[in-house]
C-alpha positions in Angstrom: 41.3 -6.1 26.8 43.3 -8.7 26.9 48.1 -12.4 29.0 50.4 -17.8 26.9 52.1 -27.4 21.9 51.1 -30.4 21.0 51.6 -32.1 17.2 48.6 -30.1 15.8 51.0 -26.8 17.1 48.6 -24.0 17.2 48.4 -23.4 13.9 46.5 -20.0 14.8 49.0 -18.7 17.4 51.3 -18.8 14.2 49.3 -16.8 12.2 48.8 -14.2 14.2 48.8 -11.5 12.5 48.7 -8.0 14.5 51.1 -5.4 15.4 54.8 -5.0 18.2 58.0 -4.4 18.2 62.0 -4.4 19.4 64.3 -2.0 21.0 67.3 0.1 22.5 69.0 0.4 25.4 67.8 3.6 27.6 69.9 6.3 29.6 69.1 8.1 32.5 70.1 11.2 34.0 72.4 10.2 36.5 74.0 7.2 34.4 74.7 9.8 31.7 76.1 12.0 34.3 78.2 9.2 35.8 79.2 7.8 31.9 80.8 11.3 30.3 80.9 13.7 33.4 83.1 16.0 31.5 81.5 16.3 28.8 78.6 17.8 31.0 80.4 20.2 33.0 82.0 21.6 30.2 78.9 22.0 28.3 77.3 22.9 31.5 74.0 21.2 30.3 72.6 18.7 31.5 72.3 15.9 29.1 69.2 14.7 27.7 67.4 11.6 29.1 66.5 8.8 26.1 63.6 6.6 26.9 63.3 3.7 24.4 59.4 2.2 23.9 58.3 -0.9 22.4 55.3 -0.8 20.7 53.3 -3.2 17.9 52.0 -0.6 16.0 54.0 0.2 12.7 55.9 3.7 13.7 54.3 5.4 10.3 51.0 4.9 12.2 50.5 6.9 14.4 53.1 6.2 17.0 56.3 8.0 15.4 54.3 11.1 15.0 52.9 11.1 18.5 56.8 10.8 19.9 58.1 13.5 17.2 55.3 15.4 19.0 56.8 14.9 22.9 60.3 15.2 21.4 59.9 18.8 19.8 58.3 20.2 22.8 60.7 17.9 25.4 64.4 18.3 24.8 65.7 17.1 28.5 63.4 14.0 27.9 63.6 12.4 24.1 61.9 9.3 23.5 62.6 6.5 21.4 60.4 4.3 19.4 60.6 0.3 18.2 58.0 -1.5 16.5 57.8 -5.2 17.8 55.2 -7.8 15.8 53.0 -8.8 18.2 52.6 -12.6 17.6 54.1 -15.2 20.0 57.7 -14.7 17.9 57.6 -11.3 18.6 56.3 -11.4 22.3 58.7 -13.2 23.3 61.3 -11.4 21.9 60.3 -8.3 24.1 60.1 -11.0 27.2 63.6 -11.8 26.6 64.4 -8.2 26.3 63.0 -7.1 29.7 64.4 -10.2 31.1 67.8 -9.6 29.8 67.6 -5.6 30.4 67.9 -4.9 27.1 67.4 -0.9 27.8 63.6 -0.8 27.6 61.8 1.8 29.5 58.0 1.5 28.5 56.8 -1.5 26.6 52.9 -2.0 25.2 51.2 -5.0 26.2 47.6 -6.1 24.0 46.2 -9.2 26.5 46.0 -9.5 30.2 47.6 -12.7 29.7 50.6 -11.3 28.4 50.8 -8.7 31.1 50.3 -11.0 33.5 53.6 -13.3 32.6 55.2 -9.7 33.0 54.1 -9.0 36.5 55.5 -12.5 37.6 58.3 -12.4 35.7 59.0 -8.8 37.6 59.5 -6.8 34.7 56.0 -4.5 34.9 55.9 -1.9 37.8 53.0 -1.7 39.9 51.6 1.7 39.5 50.8 2.7 42.8 54.1 4.5 43.4 53.0 7.6 41.7 50.0 9.9 43.4 49.2 12.0 40.6 47.5 10.3 38.7 44.2 8.4 39.1 43.0 5.6 36.4 40.2 4.9 37.3 38.8 8.1 36.9 40.7 8.9 33.8 39.8 5.5 32.2 36.4 4.5 33.5 34.9 1.9 35.0 36.8 -0.2 32.1 40.0 -0.1 33.4 39.6 -2.2 36.5 39.6 -5.3 33.8 43.5 -4.5 33.6 43.9 -4.8 37.4 46.4 -8.0 38.4 46.3 -8.4 42.6 44.2 -5.6 42.6 46.6 -3.3 41.2 47.5 -1.0 37.8 50.9 -2.4 36.3 50.1 -1.1 33.1 48.4 2.0 32.4 45.3 1.6 29.4 45.6 4.2 26.4 42.9 3.2 23.9 38.9 2.0 23.6 38.8 -1.9 22.4 36.8 -2.6 19.3 35.6 -5.5 17.6 33.5 -5.6 14.7 32.2 -7.0 11.4 33.6 -5.1 7.9 31.0 -4.7 5.3 31.4 -3.9 1.8 28.3 -1.2 1.4 27.9 -1.9 -1.7 27.6 -5.5 -2.1 25.2 -5.4 0.7 23.6 -3.5 -2.0 23.7 -5.4 -4.8 22.6 -8.2 -3.0 19.2 -6.1 -1.5 20.9 -6.6 2.3 20.5 -4.1 4.4 23.1 -3.1 7.2 22.3 -5.9 10.2 20.4 -4.4 12.7 22.6 -4.1 16.6 21.3 -7.5 17.5 21.4 -9.8 14.7 22.5 -13.4 15.3 25.3 -16.2 14.0 22.3 -17.2 12.3 21.5 -14.1 10.4 25.8 -13.9 9.5 25.6 -17.1 7.9 22.4 -16.5 6.0 24.4 -12.8 4.3 27.3 -14.8 4.5 25.5 -17.4 1.6 23.9 -14.5 -0.6 26.8 -12.7 -0.2 29.2 -15.3 -1.7 29.9 -14.7 -5.7 32.4 -16.4 -7.6 35.7 -16.8 -5.7 34.2 -13.7 -3.2 33.9 -14.9 0.4 30.7 -13.9 2.4 32.5 -13.8 5.7 36.2 -14.0 6.8 37.8 -13.7 10.2 40.6 -12.0 10.9 43.0 -14.8 12.5 43.5 -12.9 15.6 39.3 -12.5 16.2 38.8 -16.2 15.8 37.8 -16.7 19.3 35.7 -13.8 19.6 32.6 -15.5 18.8 33.5 -18.4 21.7 34.5 -15.6 24.4 31.7 -13.2 23.6 29.6 -16.4 24.1 31.1 -17.3 27.3 31.7 -14.0 28.7 28.0 -13.3 29.6 27.3 -16.6 30.6 30.0 -17.1 32.8 34.0 -18.8 31.7 33.2 -21.0 35.1 29.8 -22.3 36.5 28.8 -21.3 39.8 30.4 -24.5 41.3 33.9 -23.7 40.0 34.2 -25.8 37.1 34.7 -25.0 33.5 32.3 -23.7 31.5 33.6 -23.7 27.7 31.1 -26.1 27.0 27.9 -24.0 27.3 25.2 -24.1 24.8 25.5 -20.9 22.9 29.6 -21.6 22.7 28.6 -25.0 20.8 26.2 -22.8 18.5 29.3 -20.2 17.7 31.3 -23.4 16.5 28.7 -25.2 14.6 28.2 -22.0 12.8 31.7 -21.1 11.5 31.7 -25.1 10.7 28.7 -25.0 8.5 29.6 -21.7 7.0 33.1 -23.3 6.2 32.2 -26.9 5.1 28.3 -26.5 4.0 28.2 -23.1 2.1 31.7 -22.4 1.8 30.7 -18.7 1.8 33.6 -19.0 4.6 38.0 -19.9 4.1 38.9 -23.3 5.7 40.6 -22.2 8.9 43.3 -25.0 7.5 43.8 -23.4 4.0 43.6 -19.7 6.2 46.4 -20.6 8.5 48.2 -22.4 6.0 48.8 -19.7 3.3 48.5 -16.8 6.0 45.8 -15.4 4.2 45.8 -11.1 3.8 42.1 -10.7 5.4 42.1 -7.0 5.3 43.9 -6.7 1.7 41.3 -9.4 1.0 38.3 -7.7 2.3 39.8 -4.1 0.8 40.2 -5.7 -2.5 36.6 -6.8 -2.6 37.9 -10.6 -2.1 35.4 -10.7 0.4 32.0 -9.1 1.5 32.2 -9.4 5.2 35.4 -9.5 7.2 35.4 -9.8 11.4 38.0 -7.5 13.1 39.0 -5.3 15.2 39.8 -1.2 14.7 43.1 -1.8 13.6 42.3 -2.4 9.8 41.5 1.7 9.6 45.2 1.9 9.2 44.6 0.0 6.2 41.2 1.4 4.8 42.4 4.8 5.3 45.2 4.0 2.9 43.8 4.9 -0.5 47.3 4.9 -1.7 48.9 0.7 -1.3 44.7 0.1 -0.9 42.5 1.7 -3.2 38.7 1.1 -3.4 35.6 1.6 -4.8 33.0 0.7 -2.3 32.1 2.3 0.7 33.0 0.3 3.8 30.2 -0.2 6.7 29.9 -1.3 10.1 27.4 -3.9 12.1 28.4 -5.0 15.8 29.9 -9.1 16.4 26.5 -11.0 15.9 25.0 -12.3 19.2 25.2 -16.1 19.2 21.5 -16.8 19.5 18.1 -14.0 18.9 17.2 -14.5 22.6 20.7 -14.1 24.3 20.3 -11.7 26.8 23.7 -12.0 27.9 26.0 -11.5 25.4 28.8 -9.1 25.8 31.4 -7.5 23.0 34.7 -7.8 22.6 35.7 -4.4 24.2 36.8 -2.7 27.0 40.2 -1.2 27.0 43.5 -2.1 25.0 47.2 -0.8 24.5 47.9 -1.1 28.1 51.6 0.1 28.5 53.7 -0.6 31.6 57.2 1.1 32.7 60.2 -1.6 33.3 61.3 -1.4 36.7 64.8 -1.6 36.1 64.4 1.2 33.8 66.2 3.8 35.2 63.8 6.9 34.0 60.6 5.5 35.9 59.9 9.1 36.5 60.2 10.7 32.9 58.9 7.5 31.6 55.6 8.2 33.4 55.8 11.8 32.7 55.7 10.9 29.5 53.3 8.3 29.8 50.8 10.6 31.7 51.0 12.5 28.5 50.8 9.9 25.6 47.2 8.6 27.4 45.4 11.9 27.5 45.8 13.2 24.3 49.3 12.8 23.1 48.6 9.7 21.3 45.8 11.4 19.3 48.2 11.0 15.8 47.1 6.7 16.4 43.5 7.9 15.9 43.7 8.1 12.3 44.6 4.0 12.7 41.6 3.6 14.8 43.2 3.8 18.2 41.0 5.9 20.2 41.9 7.5 23.2 40.4 6.1 26.6 41.1 9.3 28.4 38.5 11.5 29.3 40.4 14.1 28.9 41.1 13.2 25.2 39.0 14.7 22.2 36.7 12.2 20.8 35.7 14.5 18.7 39.1 15.1 17.0 39.5 11.6 17.0 37.1 11.2 15.2 38.1 13.7 12.6 41.3 12.2 12.4 39.7 8.3 12.3 38.0 9.7 8.7 39.7 12.3 7.8 39.8 12.8 3.5 37.9 9.4 3.0 34.7 10.4 4.9 32.7 9.7 1.9 33.9 6.0 1.5 32.5 4.6 4.9 28.7 5.0 5.8 29.1 7.3 8.9 25.6 6.1 10.6 26.9 3.0 11.0 30.0 3.3 12.0 29.1 6.0 15.0 27.1 3.4 16.1 29.1 0.5 15.9 32.6 1.9 16.4 31.4 4.7 18.6 28.8 2.9 20.3 28.4 2.3 24.2 28.0 -1.7 24.6 28.3 -4.3 27.2 32.0 -5.2 26.7 34.5 -7.5 27.9 38.3 -7.9 28.2 39.6 -11.5 27.9 40.9 -12.8 31.3 41.3 -16.8 30.5 44.8 -17.8 31.5 47.1 -18.2 28.6 47.5 -21.8 29.2 43.7 -22.2 28.4 43.2 -19.7 25.8 45.9 -21.8 24.5 44.2 -25.2 25.3 41.0 -24.1 23.6 42.6 -22.7 20.6 44.1 -26.5 20.3 40.8 -28.5 20.7 38.9 -26.2 17.9 41.5 -26.2 15.7 41.1 -29.7 15.0 37.1 -29.6 15.2 37.9 -26.7 12.5 40.1 -29.0 10.3 38.2 -32.1 10.8 40.3 -34.2 13.0 38.1 -34.3 16.1 34.2 -33.9 16.1 32.3 -31.1 18.2 31.6 -33.5 21.4 35.3 -34.4 21.7 36.3 -31.0 21.1 34.1 -29.7 24.1 34.9 -32.2 26.4 38.4 -31.9 25.9 38.3 -28.4 26.2 36.5 -28.4 29.3 38.7 -30.8 30.6 41.8 -29.4 30.1 40.0 -26.6 31.8 39.4 -27.9 34.8 42.5 -29.3 34.8 44.3 -25.8 35.0 41.5 -24.7 37.7 41.9 -27.9 39.8 45.8 -26.9 39.5 45.2 -22.9 40.3 42.9 -23.6 43.3 43.5 -20.4 45.5 
């Protein structure tokens, strides 16, 4: 639910693999009549408005079908979808296109830090000017995590889910049950050790999901203490760091972070090829797991929640909330038309994306239809019971709310730890110091 270097350059940042894209210009109704008045008057017809929308999901994974459905029924408002890659370079490309007025009408935000940056740059429209759609009512209480300055500058459109993907055949072979909903980091470590076999890893974390264990611990305990100082060294966070380090270096059941980054390890493909028995990732993997042509597999997939850090942890929160927050560019010449399309998209128009795991968050969307689209013809290749409990379960969730500067600073420090370039004590001490420095400079 989630908005941005040193010599140990943020390796992680460079390796983020998630989706985003680039786009073209838009033409407005008024702009069209002033650009070619003779053509318009000669035909006697109003020229169609063309909206350009940038998003991180490959067009063939649902967005293009959604746009095609809209275009077929709305000849007067046509939408063109452009993909940008949701990594640092892709987001910079998006931000540059927005600030230089390259004709973007709508675009998707994938982190709160990214949205906040665009609000500060004046490239996200305050949606309160539209009075015909109640975002809180439509999207539920999790939507409020995307408010900035108590206003919505983007419309959350999907449910966010992050969990552990399991090779059920490997579990059965090792005599392991699908984990319960309250399993822990210790359980994960034991499972990974037992599932490691030959060249097959026991557990791999998708590069984009690395902060999940730390954020889950901090989201419950608080990112700051009661006195307003950093809590990024909470004991549960330390435990999460230690568990992952031990899986890398002691059990050798998990790839080394350094090797994962430098090799640009294709973790989703590795899981689907049976090269890792468990994968920590989000629902976006469905677009590959359902693609049996490019990713054929002979095993069933089961699901587990991300493990709590400790058994007695009662305040653990799971990465989730809402995501795919779509903003309207204030410089668009077609804001009203963009809003009309956005409402339609959020209330069910985005349904073609469900086959890739993107479940609409609007109460008006048909969830049963989304589940059918998600499973498609591949239902027998999934453990449906665990899917319903985990992917469609209800848990206390969080949307990452830390400033991007803090996220980057923490990443730089924990990379040093996982690269064996810094002790855990120094990692936590430096992380807290940098967080406190940020907090002191940004006191309101």
